[in-house]
GUSEVEX-791569 format. One record per atom (N, C-alpha, C): residue number from 1; chain; atom name; x, y, z negated. Coordinates in nm, 4 decimals. Example, Ala and Ser with C-alpha at 12.3 -4.5 7.8 and 13.67 -1.06 7.14 Angstrom:
2
[drenba 1; "A"; "N"; [1.3190; -0.5690; -0.7800]]
[drenba 1; "A"; "CA"; [1.2300; -0.4500; -0.7800]]
[drenba 1; "A"; "C"; [1.3200; -0.3300; -0.7800]]
[drenba 2; "A"; "N"; [1.2850; -0.2250; -0.7080]]
[drenba 2; "A"; "CA"; [1.3670; -0.1060; -0.7140]]
[drenba 2; "A"; "C"; [1.2900; 0.0030; -0.7870]]
end
This chain:
82
[drenba 1; "A"; "N"; [1.1125; 0.6143; 0.2302]]
[drenba 1; "A"; "CA"; [1.0164; 0.6082; 0.1246]]
[drenba 1; "A"; "C"; [0.9299; 0.7319; 0.1226]]
[drenba 2; "A"; "N"; [0.8289; 0.7216; 0.0450]]
[drenba 2; "A"; "CA"; [0.7335; 0.8321; 0.0340]]
[drenba 2; "A"; "C"; [0.6772; 0.8327; -0.1070]]
[drenba 3; "A"; "N"; [0.6857; 0.9474; -0.1736]]
[drenba 3; "A"; "CA"; [0.6314; 0.9595; -0.3083]]
[drenba 3; "A"; "C"; [0.5481; 1.0860; -0.3188]]
[drenba 4; "A"; "N"; [0.4329; 1.0719; -0.3775]]
[drenba 4; "A"; "CA"; [0.3460; 1.1855; -0.4058]]
[drenba 4; "A"; "C"; [0.2486; 1.1455; -0.5148]]
[drenba 5; "A"; "N"; [0.1989; 1.2439; -0.5846]]
[drenba 5; "A"; "CA"; [0.1006; 1.2152; -0.6893]]
[drenba 5; "A"; "C"; [-0.0419; 1.2438; -0.6411]]
[drenba 6; "A"; "N"; [-0.0560; 1.2961; -0.5213]]
[drenba 6; "A"; "CA"; [-0.1878; 1.3277; -0.4659]]
[drenba 6; "A"; "C"; [-0.2539; 1.1997; -0.4142]]
[drenba 7; "A"; "N"; [-0.3583; 1.1561; -0.4808]]
[drenba 7; "A"; "CA"; [-0.4285; 1.0322; -0.4441]]
[drenba 7; "A"; "C"; [-0.4890; 1.0398; -0.3040]]
[drenba 8; "A"; "N"; [-0.5358; 1.1568; -0.2658]]
[drenba 8; "A"; "CA"; [-0.5956; 1.1706; -0.1322]]
[drenba 8; "A"; "C"; [-0.4930; 1.1478; -0.0221]]
[drenba 9; "A"; "N"; [-0.3726; 1.1985; -0.0438]]
[drenba 9; "A"; "CA"; [-0.2668; 1.1804; 0.0545]]
[drenba 9; "A"; "C"; [-0.2224; 1.0342; 0.0609]]
[drenba 10; "A"; "N"; [-0.2174; 0.9700; -0.0539]]
[drenba 10; "A"; "CA"; [-0.1826; 0.8270; -0.0578]]
[drenba 10; "A"; "C"; [-0.2850; 0.7458; 0.0194]]
[drenba 11; "A"; "N"; [-0.4124; 0.7734; 0.0013]]
[drenba 11; "A"; "CA"; [-0.5180; 0.7023; 0.0734]]
[drenba 11; "A"; "C"; [-0.5109; 0.7296; 0.2231]]
[drenba 12; "A"; "N"; [-0.4787; 0.8530; 0.2604]]
[drenba 12; "A"; "CA"; [-0.4685; 0.8889; 0.4013]]
[drenba 12; "A"; "C"; [-0.3540; 0.8136; 0.4693]]
[drenba 13; "A"; "N"; [-0.2384; 0.8095; 0.4059]]
[drenba 13; "A"; "CA"; [-0.1235; 0.7381; 0.4623]]
[drenba 13; "A"; "C"; [-0.1530; 0.5884; 0.4688]]
[drenba 14; "A"; "N"; [-0.2175; 0.5361; 0.3664]]
[drenba 14; "A"; "CA"; [-0.2540; 0.3945; 0.3633]]
[drenba 14; "A"; "C"; [-0.3496; 0.3605; 0.4773]]
[drenba 15; "A"; "N"; [-0.4468; 0.4443; 0.4995]]
[drenba 15; "A"; "CA"; [-0.5432; 0.4228; 0.6074]]
[drenba 15; "A"; "C"; [-0.4759; 0.4296; 0.7440]]
[drenba 16; "A"; "N"; [-0.3853; 0.5254; 0.7622]]
[drenba 16; "A"; "CA"; [-0.3132; 0.5375; 0.8894]]
[drenba 16; "A"; "C"; [-0.2263; 0.4143; 0.9143]]
[drenba 17; "A"; "N"; [-0.1601; 0.3631; 0.8109]]
[drenba 17; "A"; "CA"; [-0.0768; 0.2429; 0.8263]]
[drenba 17; "A"; "C"; [-0.1621; 0.1214; 0.8591]]
[drenba 18; "A"; "N"; [-0.2782; 0.1112; 0.7949]]
[drenba 18; "A"; "CA"; [-0.3677; -0.0016; 0.8220]]
[drenba 18; "A"; "C"; [-0.4206; 0.0063; 0.9653]]
[drenba 19; "A"; "N"; [-0.4548; 0.1240; 1.0113]]
[drenba 19; "A"; "CA"; [-0.5033; 0.1432; 1.1486]]
[drenba 19; "A"; "C"; [-0.3948; 0.1065; 1.2485]]
[drenba 20; "A"; "N"; [-0.2712; 0.1483; 1.2233]]
[drenba 20; "A"; "CA"; [-0.1600; 0.1156; 1.3115]]
[drenba 20; "A"; "C"; [-0.1405; -0.0352; 1.3197]]
[drenba 21; "A"; "N"; [-0.1361; -0.1012; 1.2053]]
[drenba 21; "A"; "CA"; [-0.1165; -0.2466; 1.2026]]
[drenba 21; "A"; "C"; [-0.2303; -0.3181; 1.2744]]
[drenba 22; "A"; "N"; [-0.3527; -0.2741; 1.2536]]
[drenba 22; "A"; "CA"; [-0.4685; -0.3355; 1.3184]]
[drenba 22; "A"; "C"; [-0.4618; -0.3189; 1.4701]]
[drenba 23; "A"; "N"; [-0.4248; -0.2010; 1.5166]]
[drenba 23; "A"; "CA"; [-0.4130; -0.1771; 1.6608]]
[drenba 23; "A"; "C"; [-0.3065; -0.2670; 1.7233]]
[drenba 24; "A"; "N"; [-0.1924; -0.2799; 1.6566]]
[drenba 24; "A"; "CA"; [-0.0848; -0.3637; 1.7090]]
[drenba 24; "A"; "C"; [-0.1291; -0.5098; 1.7137]]
[drenba 25; "A"; "N"; [-0.1944; -0.5567; 1.6092]]
[drenba 25; "A"; "CA"; [-0.2395; -0.6961; 1.6050]]
[drenba 25; "A"; "C"; [-0.3447; -0.7225; 1.7127]]
[drenba 26; "A"; "N"; [-0.4388; -0.6313; 1.7296]]
[drenba 26; "A"; "CA"; [-0.5414; -0.6498; 1.8319]]
[drenba 26; "A"; "C"; [-0.4817; -0.6488; 1.9723]]
[drenba 27; "A"; "N"; [-0.3891; -0.5571; 1.9982]]
[drenba 27; "A"; "CA"; [-0.3233; -0.5540; 2.1291]]
[drenba 27; "A"; "C"; [-0.2436; -0.6815; 2.1531]]
[drenba 28; "A"; "N"; [-0.1756; -0.7290; 2.0506]]
[drenba 28; "A"; "CA"; [-0.0974; -0.8520; 2.0625]]
[drenba 28; "A"; "C"; [-0.1869; -0.9714; 2.0924]]
[drenba 29; "A"; "N"; [-0.2985; -0.9798; 2.0238]]
[drenba 29; "A"; "CA"; [-0.3922; -1.0895; 2.0465]]
[drenba 29; "A"; "C"; [-0.4501; -1.0841; 2.1874]]
[drenba 30; "A"; "N"; [-0.4799; -0.9651; 2.2352]]
[drenba 30; "A"; "CA"; [-0.5324; -0.9508; 2.3712]]
[drenba 30; "A"; "C"; [-0.4294; -0.9967; 2.4735]]
[drenba 31; "A"; "N"; [-0.3040; -0.9603; 2.4540]]
[drenba 31; "A"; "CA"; [-0.1975; -1.0050; 2.5441]]
[drenba 31; "A"; "C"; [-0.1843; -1.1561; 2.5412]]
[drenba 32; "A"; "N"; [-0.1961; -1.2133; 2.4227]]
[drenba 32; "A"; "CA"; [-0.1874; -1.3585; 2.4089]]
[drenba 32; "A"; "C"; [-0.3013; -1.4258; 2.4857]]
[drenba 33; "A"; "N"; [-0.4204; -1.3702; 2.4762]]
[drenba 33; "A"; "CA"; [-0.5352; -1.4256; 2.5489]]
[drenba 33; "A"; "C"; [-0.5141; -1.4177; 2.6995]]
[drenba 34; "A"; "N"; [-0.4631; -1.3026; 2.7484]]
[drenba 34; "A"; "CA"; [-0.4391; -1.2876; 2.8923]]
[drenba 34; "A"; "C"; [-0.3357; -1.3879; 2.9407]]
[drenba 35; "A"; "N"; [-0.2271; -1.4011; 2.8658]]
[drenba 35; "A"; "CA"; [-0.1212; -1.4931; 2.9040]]
[drenba 35; "A"; "C"; [-0.1726; -1.6358; 2.9059]]
[drenba 36; "A"; "N"; [-0.2555; -1.6694; 2.8095]]
[drenba 36; "A"; "CA"; [-0.3103; -1.8041; 2.7996]]
[drenba 36; "A"; "C"; [-0.4049; -1.8349; 2.9157]]
[drenba 37; "A"; "N"; [-0.4911; -1.7401; 2.9483]]
[drenba 37; "A"; "CA"; [-0.5832; -1.7605; 3.0604]]
[drenba 37; "A"; "C"; [-0.5071; -1.7742; 3.1915]]
[drenba 38; "A"; "N"; [-0.4000; -1.6986; 3.2056]]
[drenba 38; "A"; "CA"; [-0.3211; -1.7053; 3.3286]]
[drenba 38; "A"; "C"; [-0.2510; -1.8399; 3.3423]]
[drenba 39; "A"; "N"; [-0.2080; -1.8954; 3.2302]]
[drenba 39; "A"; "CA"; [-0.1338; -2.0213; 3.2382]]
[drenba 39; "A"; "C"; [-0.2256; -2.1436; 3.2425]]
[drenba 40; "A"; "N"; [-0.3382; -2.1377; 3.1765]]
[drenba 40; "A"; "CA"; [-0.4280; -2.2536; 3.1692]]
[drenba 40; "A"; "C"; [-0.5438; -2.2467; 3.2664]]
[drenba 41; "A"; "N"; [-0.5808; -2.1281; 3.3061]]
[drenba 41; "A"; "CA"; [-0.6962; -2.1128; 3.3936]]
[drenba 41; "A"; "C"; [-0.8237; -2.1001; 3.3112]]
[drenba 42; "A"; "N"; [-0.9312; -2.0731; 3.3784]]
[drenba 42; "A"; "CA"; [-1.0601; -2.0519; 3.3117]]
[drenba 42; "A"; "C"; [-1.1209; -2.1815; 3.2591]]
[drenba 43; "A"; "N"; [-1.0799; -2.2947; 3.3118]]
[drenba 43; "A"; "CA"; [-1.1398; -2.4226; 3.2740]]
[drenba 43; "A"; "C"; [-1.1218; -2.4524; 3.1256]]
[drenba 44; "A"; "N"; [-1.0018; -2.4293; 3.0769]]
[drenba 44; "A"; "CA"; [-0.9716; -2.4664; 2.9384]]
[drenba 44; "A"; "C"; [-0.9689; -2.3447; 2.8473]]
[drenba 45; "A"; "N"; [-1.0344; -2.2374; 2.8827]]
[drenba 45; "A"; "CA"; [-1.0347; -2.1147; 2.8033]]
[drenba 45; "A"; "C"; [-1.1273; -2.1241; 2.6828]]
[drenba 46; "A"; "N"; [-1.2005; -2.2344; 2.6685]]
[drenba 46; "A"; "CA"; [-1.2931; -2.2483; 2.5573]]
[drenba 46; "A"; "C"; [-1.2225; -2.2729; 2.4243]]
[drenba 47; "A"; "N"; [-1.1022; -2.3259; 2.4275]]
[drenba 47; "A"; "CA"; [-1.0266; -2.3522; 2.3057]]
[drenba 47; "A"; "C"; [-0.9951; -2.2200; 2.2370]]
[drenba 48; "A"; "N"; [-1.0327; -2.2044; 2.1105]]
[drenba 48; "A"; "CA"; [-1.0219; -2.0764; 2.0401]]
[drenba 48; "A"; "C"; [-0.8949; -2.0613; 1.9571]]
[drenba 49; "A"; "N"; [-0.8014; -2.1537; 1.9683]]
[drenba 49; "A"; "CA"; [-0.6762; -2.1417; 1.8937]]
[drenba 49; "A"; "C"; [-0.5771; -2.0618; 1.9761]]
[drenba 50; "A"; "N"; [-0.5234; -1.9573; 1.9160]]
[drenba 50; "A"; "CA"; [-0.4294; -1.8710; 1.9856]]
[drenba 50; "A"; "C"; [-0.2948; -1.8740; 1.9151]]
[drenba 51; "A"; "N"; [-0.1890; -1.8579; 1.9930]]
[drenba 51; "A"; "CA"; [-0.0550; -1.8507; 1.9377]]
[drenba 51; "A"; "C"; [0.0013; -1.7135; 1.9703]]
[drenba 52; "A"; "N"; [0.0415; -1.6416; 1.8676]]
[drenba 52; "A"; "CA"; [0.0950; -1.5073; 1.8842]]
[drenba 52; "A"; "C"; [0.2470; -1.5165; 1.8961]]
[drenba 53; "A"; "N"; [0.3012; -1.4714; 2.0074]]
[drenba 53; "A"; "CA"; [0.4450; -1.4755; 2.0317]]
[drenba 53; "A"; "C"; [0.5091; -1.3413; 2.0003]]
[drenba 54; "A"; "N"; [0.6387; -1.3449; 1.9798]]
[drenba 54; "A"; "CA"; [0.7143; -1.2229; 1.9546]]
[drenba 54; "A"; "C"; [0.7028; -1.1276; 2.0728]]
[drenba 55; "A"; "N"; [0.6986; -1.1829; 2.1939]]
[drenba 55; "A"; "CA"; [0.6889; -1.0991; 2.3131]]
[drenba 55; "A"; "C"; [0.5578; -1.0196; 2.3145]]
[drenba 56; "A"; "N"; [0.4493; -1.0824; 2.2687]]
[drenba 56; "A"; "CA"; [0.3203; -1.0134; 2.2635]]
[drenba 56; "A"; "C"; [0.3256; -0.8963; 2.1653]]
[drenba 57; "A"; "N"; [0.3827; -0.9210; 2.0497]]
[drenba 57; "A"; "CA"; [0.3927; -0.8163; 1.9475]]
[drenba 57; "A"; "C"; [0.4873; -0.7056; 1.9936]]
[drenba 58; "A"; "N"; [0.5983; -0.7448; 2.0563]]
[drenba 58; "A"; "CA"; [0.6954; -0.6458; 2.1043]]
[drenba 58; "A"; "C"; [0.6327; -0.5531; 2.2068]]
[drenba 59; "A"; "N"; [0.5557; -0.6083; 2.2999]]
[drenba 59; "A"; "CA"; [0.4892; -0.5250; 2.4012]]
[drenba 59; "A"; "C"; [0.3843; -0.4330; 2.3380]]
[drenba 60; "A"; "N"; [0.3095; -0.4843; 2.2415]]
[drenba 60; "A"; "CA"; [0.2091; -0.4021; 2.1741]]
[drenba 60; "A"; "C"; [0.2754; -0.2886; 2.0963]]
[drenba 61; "A"; "N"; [0.3873; -0.3177; 2.0317]]
[drenba 61; "A"; "CA"; [0.4601; -0.2131; 1.9598]]
[drenba 61; "A"; "C"; [0.5191; -0.1107; 2.0558]]
[drenba 62; "A"; "N"; [0.5666; -0.1575; 2.1707]]
[drenba 62; "A"; "CA"; [0.6231; -0.0656; 2.2700]]
[drenba 62; "A"; "C"; [0.5163; 0.0332; 2.3170]]
[drenba 63; "A"; "N"; [0.3938; -0.0134; 2.3328]]
[drenba 63; "A"; "CA"; [0.2845; 0.0769; 2.3717]]
[drenba 63; "A"; "C"; [0.2574; 0.1818; 2.2651]]
[drenba 64; "A"; "N"; [0.2870; 0.1493; 2.1408]]
[drenba 64; "A"; "CA"; [0.2672; 0.2432; 2.0300]]
[drenba 64; "A"; "C"; [0.3888; 0.3329; 2.0084]]
[drenba 65; "A"; "N"; [0.4950; 0.3116; 2.0878]]
[drenba 65; "A"; "CA"; [0.6134; 0.3957; 2.0765]]
[drenba 65; "A"; "C"; [0.7213; 0.3409; 1.9852]]
[drenba 66; "A"; "N"; [0.7132; 0.2121; 1.9495]]
[drenba 66; "A"; "CA"; [0.8125; 0.1499; 1.8622]]
[drenba 66; "A"; "C"; [0.8978; 0.0561; 1.9466]]
[drenba 67; "A"; "N"; [1.0283; 0.0793; 1.9473]]
[drenba 67; "A"; "CA"; [1.1199; -0.0060; 2.0234]]
[drenba 67; "A"; "C"; [1.1688; -0.1187; 1.9335]]
[drenba 68; "A"; "N"; [1.1567; -0.2410; 1.9814]]
[drenba 68; "A"; "CA"; [1.2012; -0.3588; 1.9074]]
[drenba 68; "A"; "C"; [1.3095; -0.4275; 1.9894]]
[drenba 69; "A"; "N"; [1.4238; -0.4532; 1.9266]]
[drenba 69; "A"; "CA"; [1.5334; -0.5230; 1.9932]]
[drenba 69; "A"; "C"; [1.5657; -0.6495; 1.9160]]
[drenba 70; "A"; "N"; [1.6010; -0.7543; 1.9894]]
[drenba 70; "A"; "CA"; [1.6384; -0.8790; 1.9241]]
[drenba 70; "A"; "C"; [1.7720; -0.8595; 1.8527]]
[drenba 71; "A"; "N"; [1.7873; -0.9188; 1.7360]]
[drenba 71; "A"; "CA"; [1.9168; -0.9082; 1.6677]]
[drenba 71; "A"; "C"; [2.0245; -0.9870; 1.7414]]
[drenba 72; "A"; "N"; [2.1483; -0.9545; 1.7131]]
[drenba 72; "A"; "CA"; [2.2605; -1.0203; 1.7796]]
[drenba 72; "A"; "C"; [2.2697; -1.1665; 1.7387]]
[drenba 73; "A"; "N"; [2.2363; -1.1979; 1.6149]]
[drenba 73; "A"; "CA"; [2.2530; -1.3327; 1.5630]]
[drenba 73; "A"; "C"; [2.1179; -1.3925; 1.5262]]
[drenba 74; "A"; "N"; [2.0955; -1.5154; 1.5667]]
[drenba 74; "A"; "CA"; [1.9793; -1.5919; 1.5248]]
[drenba 74; "A"; "C"; [2.0280; -1.7106; 1.4443]]
[drenba 75; "A"; "N"; [1.9542; -1.7509; 1.3438]]
[drenba 75; "A"; "CA"; [1.9957; -1.8593; 1.2553]]
[drenba 75; "A"; "C"; [1.9972; -1.9946; 1.3266]]
[drenba 76; "A"; "N"; [1.9195; -2.0099; 1.4334]]
[drenba 76; "A"; "CA"; [1.9125; -2.1404; 1.4993]]
[drenba 76; "A"; "C"; [2.0168; -2.1590; 1.6089]]
[drenba 77; "A"; "N"; [2.1060; -2.0644; 1.6285]]
[drenba 77; "A"; "CA"; [2.2142; -2.0818; 1.7261]]
[drenba 77; "A"; "C"; [2.3398; -2.0154; 1.6729]]
[drenba 78; "A"; "N"; [2.4521; -2.0548; 1.7268]]
[drenba 78; "A"; "CA"; [2.5781; -1.9970; 1.6840]]
[drenba 78; "A"; "C"; [2.6001; -1.8615; 1.7486]]
[drenba 79; "A"; "N"; [2.6663; -1.7744; 1.6761]]
[drenba 79; "A"; "CA"; [2.6954; -1.6414; 1.7278]]
[drenba 79; "A"; "C"; [2.8047; -1.6509; 1.8329]]
[drenba 80; "A"; "N"; [2.7932; -1.5667; 1.9331]]
[drenba 80; "A"; "CA"; [2.8948; -1.5629; 2.0367]]
[drenba 80; "A"; "C"; [3.0091; -1.4743; 1.9912]]
[drenba 81; "A"; "N"; [3.1298; -1.5131; 2.0233]]
[drenba 81; "A"; "CA"; [3.2469; -1.4343; 1.9843]]
[drenba 81; "A"; "C"; [3.2486; -1.3045; 2.0635]]
[drenba 82; "A"; "N"; [3.2809; -1.1920; 1.9983]]
[drenba 82; "A"; "CA"; [3.2836; -1.0626; 2.0693]]
[drenba 82; "A"; "C"; [3.3970; -1.0518; 2.1667]]
end
C-alpha cells in the first residue's frame, strides 16, 4: 500500500501506473497482431477483431521486468496430487 497526503505525489504515482498499464496493453496487442498475421497470413489480416491471450500479456510483462507464473491449481481441471 501507499499513503500520502501530498496531492502531487498521488498524481505522479497514478500517472506512472497508467503509463505502465498502457505500455503493457499496447505490447500485448502488438504481440497478438503478430501472432495472428503469422497464423492467418496477410490475406485475412483485414479483420480488426483481436483476441488477447495470457501468453501475450505474460510476454509483455516480462519485458517490463514482471515475472508471471501460472498458479498450481486451475478451476477448470483437477489438482494433481503432490
